[in-house]
C-alpha positions as CSV (number, residue, x, y, z in Angstrom):
1,M,1.6,23.1,18.1
2,S,-0.5,26.1,17.2
3,V,-4.2,26.2,18.0
4,L,-5.2,26.3,14.3
5,T,-2.9,23.4,13.4
6,S,-4.4,21.3,16.3
7,L,-7.9,22.2,15.1
8,H,-7.1,21.0,11.5
9,E,-5.4,17.9,12.7
10,R,-8.3,17.0,15.0
11,R,-10.8,17.6,12.2
12,Q,-8.8,15.3,9.9
13,R,-8.9,12.6,12.5
14,G,-12.6,13.0,13.2
15,K,-12.0,14.2,16.7
16,K,-14.3,16.8,18.4
17,S,-13.4,19.6,20.9
18,I,-14.9,21.6,23.7
19,A,-14.3,25.2,24.5
20,V,-15.4,27.0,27.7
21,L,-16.3,30.6,27.1
22,V,-15.5,33.0,29.9
23,D,-17.1,36.4,29.7
24,P,-15.1,38.9,31.8
25,D,-18.3,40.8,32.7
26,K,-19.7,37.8,34.4
27,I,-16.6,36.9,36.5
28,E,-17.1,38.7,39.8
29,D,-15.5,36.1,42.1
30,P,-12.0,34.7,41.3
31,A,-12.8,31.7,43.5
32,R,-15.7,30.8,41.3
33,L,-13.5,31.1,38.2
34,T,-11.0,28.8,39.9
35,Q,-13.7,26.2,40.4
36,L,-14.7,26.5,36.7
37,I,-11.0,26.2,35.6
38,N,-10.5,23.1,37.8
39,L,-13.8,21.5,36.5
40,A,-12.6,22.2,32.9
41,S,-9.3,20.6,33.6
42,E,-10.8,17.5,35.2
43,N,-13.1,17.1,32.1
44,C,-10.5,17.5,29.5
45,V,-11.7,20.7,28.0
46,D,-9.6,21.6,25.0
47,Y,-9.7,25.4,25.0
48,F,-10.7,28.4,27.0
49,F,-12.3,31.3,25.0
50,V,-12.2,34.6,26.8
51,G,-14.2,37.7,25.7
52,G,-17.7,39.0,25.1
53,S,-19.9,41.3,23.1
54,L,-19.6,44.1,25.6
55,V,-16.8,44.0,28.2
56,T,-17.2,46.7,30.7
57,T,-14.7,45.4,33.3
58,S,-10.9,45.7,33.3
59,N,-10.2,42.1,34.4
60,L,-9.3,40.6,31.1
61,A,-5.6,40.3,31.9
62,Q,-6.4,38.9,35.4
63,I,-8.7,36.2,34.0
64,V,-6.1,35.1,31.4
65,R,-3.4,35.0,34.0
66,Q,-5.6,33.0,36.4
67,I,-6.3,30.4,33.8
68,K,-2.7,30.1,32.7
69,D,-1.4,29.9,36.3
70,L,-3.7,26.9,37.0
71,V,-3.8,24.8,33.8
72,K,-2.1,24.2,30.5
73,I,-5.3,24.6,28.4
74,P,-4.8,27.1,25.6
75,V,-6.4,30.5,26.2
76,V,-8.0,32.0,23.0
77,L,-9.3,35.5,22.9
78,F,-12.9,35.9,21.6
79,P,-12.9,39.7,21.2
80,G,-16.1,41.8,20.7
81,N,-14.0,44.8,19.7
82,S,-10.4,46.0,19.2
83,M,-10.1,46.8,22.9
84,Q,-10.3,43.2,24.0
85,I,-6.6,42.3,23.2
86,E,-4.5,40.6,25.9
87,P,-0.9,39.7,24.8
88,T,-0.5,37.0,27.5
89,A,-3.2,34.8,25.9
90,D,-2.1,32.1,23.4
91,A,-4.2,32.9,20.4
92,L,-6.9,35.3,19.1
93,L,-9.9,34.6,16.9
94,F,-9.6,37.5,14.4
95,L,-13.4,37.6,13.9
96,S,-15.0,39.1,10.8
97,L,-18.8,39.3,11.2
98,I,-19.6,37.9,7.7
99,S,-23.3,37.3,8.5
100,G,-23.8,41.1,8.8
101,R,-23.1,44.2,6.7
102,N,-21.6,46.4,9.4
103,P,-18.3,47.5,8.0
104,E,-16.9,48.1,11.4
105,L,-17.1,44.4,12.2
106,L,-16.2,43.2,8.8
107,I,-12.9,45.2,8.6
108,G,-13.0,48.5,10.6
109,Q,-12.1,47.2,14.0
110,H,-9.5,45.0,12.4
111,V,-7.6,47.9,11.0
112,V,-7.4,49.5,14.5
113,A,-6.4,46.2,16.1
114,A,-3.9,45.0,13.5
115,P,-0.8,47.0,14.5
116,I,-1.4,46.3,18.2
117,I,-1.8,42.5,17.5
118,R,1.3,42.5,15.3
119,N,3.4,43.6,18.3
120,T,2.3,40.6,20.4
121,K,3.1,36.9,20.2
122,L,-0.6,36.0,19.8
123,E,-1.4,33.4,17.2
124,V,-4.0,35.1,14.9
125,I,-6.7,32.8,13.6
126,P,-8.8,34.5,10.8
127,T,-12.3,33.4,11.6
128,G,-15.6,34.0,10.0
129,Y,-18.3,34.9,12.6
130,M,-21.9,34.1,11.7
131,L,-24.8,35.1,13.9
132,V,-27.9,32.9,13.6
133,N,-31.3,33.9,14.8
134,S,-32.1,32.3,18.1
135,G,-35.6,33.6,18.7
136,R,-34.8,36.9,20.4
137,I,-32.3,39.8,20.1
138,T,-29.0,38.7,21.7
139,S,-26.2,41.0,23.0
140,A,-24.1,40.1,20.0
141,A,-26.8,41.1,17.6
142,Y,-27.6,44.3,19.4
143,I,-24.0,45.5,19.9
144,S,-23.0,44.5,16.4
145,N,-26.0,46.4,14.9
146,T,-26.6,43.5,12.5
147,M,-29.4,41.2,11.6
148,P,-28.7,37.5,12.3
149,I,-29.2,34.9,9.6
150,P,-32.8,33.6,9.7
151,D,-32.7,30.1,11.3
152,D,-34.4,28.5,8.4
153,K,-32.3,30.0,5.6
154,Y,-29.9,27.1,5.3
155,S,-28.6,27.9,1.9
156,L,-27.9,31.5,2.9
157,A,-25.8,30.3,5.8
158,A,-24.0,27.8,3.6
159,C,-23.1,30.3,0.9
160,T,-22.0,32.8,3.5
161,A,-19.6,30.3,5.0
162,M,-18.5,29.2,1.6
163,A,-17.7,32.9,0.7
164,G,-15.7,33.3,3.9
165,E,-13.6,30.2,3.2
166,M,-13.0,31.5,-0.4
167,L,-11.8,34.8,1.1
168,G,-9.2,32.9,3.1
169,L,-10.7,32.6,6.5
170,Q,-9.3,29.7,8.4
171,A,-12.2,28.8,10.7
172,M,-15.9,29.4,10.9
173,Y,-17.8,30.2,14.1
174,M,-21.6,29.9,14.1
175,D,-23.2,31.5,17.1
176,A,-26.7,31.8,18.3
177,G,-25.5,34.5,20.8
178,S,-25.0,34.7,24.5
179,G,-28.1,33.6,26.4
180,A,-29.8,32.3,23.2
181,E,-33.3,30.9,23.6
182,K,-32.5,28.0,21.3
183,E,-29.5,26.4,19.8
184,I,-28.6,26.4,16.1
185,S,-30.5,23.7,14.3
186,V,-28.8,20.6,13.1
187,K,-30.0,21.3,9.5
188,M,-28.2,24.7,9.6
189,I,-25.0,23.2,11.0
190,A,-25.1,20.3,8.5
191,A,-25.6,22.8,5.6
192,V,-22.6,24.8,6.6
193,R,-20.5,21.7,7.2
194,K,-21.2,20.5,3.7
195,A,-20.2,23.8,2.2
196,I,-16.8,24.2,3.8
197,Q,-13.6,22.2,4.7
198,I,-12.3,24.5,7.5
199,P,-12.9,23.8,11.2
200,L,-16.5,24.6,12.3
201,I,-17.1,26.0,15.8
202,V,-20.7,26.2,17.1
203,G,-21.9,28.0,20.2
204,G,-25.0,29.6,21.8
205,G,-27.9,27.9,23.4
206,I,-26.1,24.6,24.0
207,N,-27.4,23.9,27.5
208,T,-27.7,20.1,27.6
209,S,-25.4,17.3,26.7
210,Q,-27.9,16.1,24.1
211,K,-27.8,19.4,22.3
212,A,-24.0,19.3,22.3
213,L,-24.0,15.8,20.8
214,R,-26.5,16.8,18.1
215,A,-24.3,19.7,17.1
216,L,-21.3,17.5,16.8
217,E,-23.2,14.8,14.9
218,A,-24.4,17.5,12.5
219,G,-20.8,18.5,11.7
220,A,-19.5,20.9,14.3
221,D,-15.8,20.3,15.1
222,M,-16.1,22.2,18.4
223,V,-18.9,23.2,20.7
224,V,-18.6,26.3,22.9
225,I,-20.3,26.3,26.3
226,G,-20.7,29.6,28.1
227,N,-23.9,31.0,29.7
228,A,-25.2,27.6,30.6
229,L,-22.3,26.8,32.9
230,E,-23.1,29.8,35.0
231,K,-26.4,28.2,36.0
232,D,-25.2,24.6,36.0
233,P,-21.4,24.0,36.1
234,E,-22.0,20.2,36.2
235,L,-23.4,20.4,32.7
236,L,-19.7,20.4,31.5
237,I,-19.3,16.8,32.9
238,G,-22.2,15.5,30.7
239,I,-20.9,17.3,27.6
240,A,-17.4,16.1,28.2
241,D,-18.6,12.5,28.5
242,K,-20.3,12.8,25.1
243,V,-17.2,14.2,23.5
244,Y,-15.0,11.6,25.1
245,E,-17.3,8.8,23.8
246,W,-17.2,10.3,20.3
247,N,-13.4,10.6,20.3
248,Q,-13.0,7.0,21.5
249,G,-15.3,5.6,18.9
């Protein structure tokens, strides 16, 4: 089953998902990555996202291979630019930064990447990417040279997501950015959830199991945990417990 099909089916059944985001720039020790992979497997993580705003290392292929050698969890590329393509992954979020007005990240990078991706077996998931203000300038906002959506402009976020869905995007990713000071508010998530029918992914600033649960209750179909796991890998256990309880309910 494709990643997108599974996301739609889980949404229809009211089931929630967890993705662990692996930033290649922050993986210096393969042994530590192995520990994270095993922890994810033990706690029924649904997806690995691999990528980042600025990848300066050359270990993308190695990370994908290490994950796939150890577990059967789908590996989904989360590319910051057209260079972050690894054919051995399972799928790729074809991200269009619809919250900004930088043409390079709306369509420019996609034109460069398209012929490369077409020659792989990657499942391509057209995804609207929405940056939401989190209290400080994040790497994603700086590198993309765009202004995030203000965190109190709920109707603006909802209309942006609605337009993305009408353009044919198949998933929506709301992100507060790597290392965000605060998570996206439940009001913002709820407003976007009400505006669209496609799967809604939420990440950035989710550093407690309570924050993860609030995002899911507000309408997120998937929560993405990244930076917080570097400081506290055990956080994944608490979040996984909340998702398990939800899915059993």
